[in-house]
VEXTIDREN-305820 format. One record per residue: z, y, x of N, C-alpha, C, O, CB in turn; residue in one letter. Coordinates in steps of 0.001 Angstrom, whole numbers, plus 500000, padded with zeros to 6 digits. Each point is the difference from the previous one (the first is absolute). Glycine has a CB too. Example, Ala and Ser with C-alpha at 12.3 -4.5 7.8 and 13.67 -1.06 7.14 Angstrom:
% VEXTIDREN-305820
SITE,nzz,nyy,nxx,cazz,cayy,caxx,czz,cyy,cxx,ozz,oyy,oxx,cbzz,cbyy,cbxx,dokol
SITE,507800,494310,513190,500000,501190,499110,500000,501200,500900,500665,499981,501036,500581,498846,497072,A
SITE,498034,502223,501542,500060,501190,500820,500730,501090,499230,500169,501108,500509,497686,498264,500675,S
***
This chain:
% VEXTIDREN-305820
SITE,nzz,nyy,nxx,cazz,cayy,caxx,czz,cyy,cxx,ozz,oyy,oxx,cbzz,cbyy,cbxx,dokol
SITE,293511,453672,930534,499488,500800,501099,500515,499425,501312,501099,499449,500066,498796,502612,498468,M
SITE,499324,498073,502467,500414,499579,501336,499849,501186,500953,499043,500768,499913,500268,496820,499626,K
SITE,501649,502541,501364,499965,501056,501004,500237,499377,501367,500731,499018,500134,500091,502709,498197,F
SITE,498555,498853,502669,500188,499501,501368,501334,500500,500541,500318,501187,499922,497179,498764,500464,R
SITE,503276,499111,500166,501295,500333,500588,500001,499614,501470,499550,498916,500371,501601,500759,497408,A
SITE,499355,501217,503046,500232,499701,501415,501492,499727,500118,500821,500859,499679,497216,500607,501166,V
SITE,502316,497326,499621,501417,499659,500145,500237,499414,501382,499113,499381,500588,501102,500208,496929,I
SITE,500994,500614,502995,500352,499399,501283,501515,499953,500142,500732,500772,499382,497120,500061,501648,K
SITE,502586,498243,499800,501426,499906,500280,500293,500827,501246,499298,499898,501006,500857,497788,497937,Q
SITE,500884,503126,500979,500421,500837,501114,501495,499786,500186,500814,500500,499224,497352,501230,500340,S
SITE,502179,497530,501462,501387,499594,500234,500500,499236,498770,499413,498984,499628,500999,503023,501901,D
SITE,500659,498466,497842,500569,499295,498850,499445,500474,498662,500477,499572,498949,501569,500114,502388,D
SITE,496966,501180,498687,499469,500589,498773,498542,499627,499796,499270,499742,500957,502339,502147,499276,W
SITE,497978,498087,498509,498588,499922,499641,499599,501390,499523,500692,500597,499175,499436,496910,500194,W
SITE,498763,503011,501142,499504,501317,499592,498565,499852,499507,499280,499094,500419,502235,502080,501252,I
SITE,498079,499721,497439,498633,499911,499500,499615,501214,499191,500843,500814,499625,499368,496732,500351,G
SITE,498496,502560,499762,499459,501102,499207,498714,499541,499353,499354,499055,500452,501693,502667,501065,W
SITE,498593,498970,497409,498757,499697,499295,498905,500927,500509,500126,501223,499934,501145,497994,498017,L
SITE,497680,500203,502545,498880,500764,500550,499338,500836,498901,499594,501137,500236,500033,497079,501519,V
SITE,500268,501212,497047,499258,500639,498921,500819,500992,499177,499446,500733,499181,499188,497231,500740,D
SITE,502677,502063,500291,500864,500948,499291,500882,500711,501024,501153,499615,500191,498838,498948,497699,L
SITE,499483,502468,502768,500792,500707,500999,501328,500473,499408,500045,500518,498885,497840,500201,502265,P
SITE,503167,499099,499597,501327,500385,499546,500829,498832,499513,501216,500121,499850,497843,502054,499554,G
SITE,500289,496680,500342,500755,498813,499599,500291,499201,501267,499108,499391,500592,499809,500541,497078,V
SITE,502354,500086,502728,500428,499253,501179,501423,499515,499765,500699,500499,499118,497789,500860,502412,N
SITE,501933,497666,499266,501335,499434,499793,500491,499342,501279,499239,499732,500930,500261,499906,496632,A
SITE,501797,500114,502447,500667,499290,501094,501074,499129,499365,500851,500502,499266,498690,501368,502440,Q
SITE,500428,496838,498568,500957,499071,499409,500387,498930,501025,499363,499868,501045,499661,500547,496652,E
SITE,502010,498839,501993,500497,498957,500904,499151,498730,499966,499954,499268,500988,502325,501660,498694,K
SITE,497045,498798,499192,499160,498803,499925,498588,500382,499579,499780,501057,499408,502228,497529,500025,T
SITE,497048,500550,500879,498607,500220,499621,499865,500053,498478,499272,500836,499466,499961,498003,502638,K
SITE,501468,500269,497206,499921,499958,498540,500523,501299,499384,499402,500527,499062,500868,496973,501011,E
SITE,500851,503019,500454,500547,501269,499505,499045,501153,500284,499856,500908,499181,502467,498221,501173,E
SITE,497030,500834,500800,499033,501046,500350,498839,500006,499012,499630,501054,499483,501007,498737,502944,L
SITE,498788,499043,497310,498865,499923,499079,500401,500471,498606,499215,500667,499326,499838,497426,502006,L
SITE,502153,501570,498228,500481,500463,498698,500163,501521,500004,499620,500654,499029,501557,497141,500606,E
SITE,499374,502777,501423,500165,501456,500090,498654,500707,499986,499860,501048,499369,502259,498621,501913,S
SITE,496893,499778,499401,498655,500590,499996,499393,499922,498596,499352,500948,499555,500336,498408,502876,L
SITE,500514,499530,496873,499481,499849,498642,500631,501050,499080,499301,500652,499223,500343,496867,501162,R
SITE,501672,502638,499707,500706,500990,499170,499529,501414,500341,499793,500817,499104,502214,497654,500751,I
SITE,497824,501819,501437,499507,501314,500418,498617,500292,499445,499720,501122,499579,501634,498677,502489,G
SITE,497772,499183,497930,498650,500176,499455,500065,500255,498497,499302,500874,499486,499758,497632,502314,A
SITE,501779,500731,497494,500140,500218,498556,500491,501411,499707,499479,500668,499106,500994,496893,500578,E
SITE,500524,502893,501063,500534,501350,499799,498935,501062,500282,499860,500957,499239,502429,498211,501380,D
SITE,496965,500663,500469,498969,500973,500356,498924,500063,498916,499562,501085,499618,500882,498497,502827,M
SITE,499136,499265,497065,498928,499967,499002,500470,500505,498637,499180,500440,499195,499807,497639,502032,L
SITE,502302,501866,498504,500538,500471,498722,500294,501501,500008,500295,500574,498951,500677,497158,500700,A
SITE,498953,502906,501513,500307,501422,500109,498902,500834,499347,498815,499820,500283,502457,499748,501845,T
SITE,499136,501341,497002,499023,500884,499368,499433,500972,501021,500713,500471,500887,500489,499324,496920,E
SITE,497527,500499,502062,499322,500911,500916,499701,501290,499243,499248,499981,499026,499738,498092,502309,I
SITE,501591,503045,499099,499729,501260,499294,498552,500458,500253,499434,499785,501071,503018,500861,499130,P
SITE,496984,499983,498784,498629,500497,500118,499964,501504,499849,500796,500594,499272,498334,497249,499837,F
SITE,499950,502745,501579,499745,501422,499849,499060,500168,498810,499244,499085,499675,501088,501369,502827,E
SITE,499708,500697,496851,499085,500223,498880,498551,499747,500422,499573,500398,501083,502028,501289,497956,P
SITE,497675,497658,500102,498587,499682,500182,499732,498986,501097,498840,499744,500322,500674,502514,498878,E
SITE,501528,497154,501387,499785,498945,500994,499634,498703,499289,500320,499816,498825,501309,501282,502772,A
SITE,497709,498019,499110,499612,498711,499442,500475,498886,500924,500065,500165,501218,497928,500874,497651,Q
SITE,502333,497832,500530,500280,498810,500797,498877,499017,499714,499601,499815,498850,502943,500548,501104,M
SITE,496961,499023,501079,498923,499041,499841,500252,498832,500942,500822,500090,500911,497544,501732,498422,T
SITE,500940,497114,500446,500088,498820,500859,498693,499900,500774,498928,500294,499471,502653,498496,498920,M
SITE,498517,500799,502848,498799,499728,500785,500066,498552,500455,501083,499462,500228,498724,502963,500540,I
SITE,499059,496960,499361,499951,498610,500435,499641,499966,501480,499066,500665,500449,500269,498549,497228,E
SITE,501420,500006,503056,499771,499846,501431,499771,498516,500249,500821,499185,499578,500617,502855,501029,I
SITE,497480,497578,500062,499737,498590,500229,501073,499369,500882,500595,500661,500852,496963,499788,498897,P
SITE,502671,498278,500031,500933,499256,500842,499508,500038,501443,498809,499815,500252,501834,498677,497809,E
SITE,500260,501745,502889,499571,500023,501409,499711,498584,500492,500579,499028,499514,500793,503051,500886,P
SITE,497752,497826,500538,499692,498730,500641,500698,500011,501351,499488,500544,500978,498257,499221,497820,H
SITE,503441,499620,501237,500795,500000,501210,499440,499001,500994,499595,498897,499634,502424,501787,499059,W
SITE,497965,499705,502531,499602,499064,501058,501175,499825,500934,500766,500932,500246,496795,499747,499597,S
SITE,502567,498131,500663,501092,499719,500935,499533,500335,501414,498842,499773,500353,502084,498396,498136,R
SITE,499988,502375,502316,499617,500279,501397,499736,498687,500743,500601,498968,499700,500778,503165,500284,P
SITE,497740,497927,500958,499666,498811,500798,501245,499572,500801,500724,500822,500563,496812,499896,499602,A
SITE,502671,497985,499856,501161,499491,500744,499616,499555,501380,500854,499545,500762,500179,499751,497119,E
***
């Protein structure tokens, strides 16, 4: 699986979050450590059991890949 990550350096720290998994974010001293923390956060989030209410259903929906355009320079 691949997820979109927004990452940036802020002073001495690297910070980032996963766009597709709200709540998965991290702050680390190196870019490599940040990416690893985001990967671990995504694994933990996806492994979390989701409680269901009686008679509720879980289903999958398909969403087409977006066609990103770059802003004019």
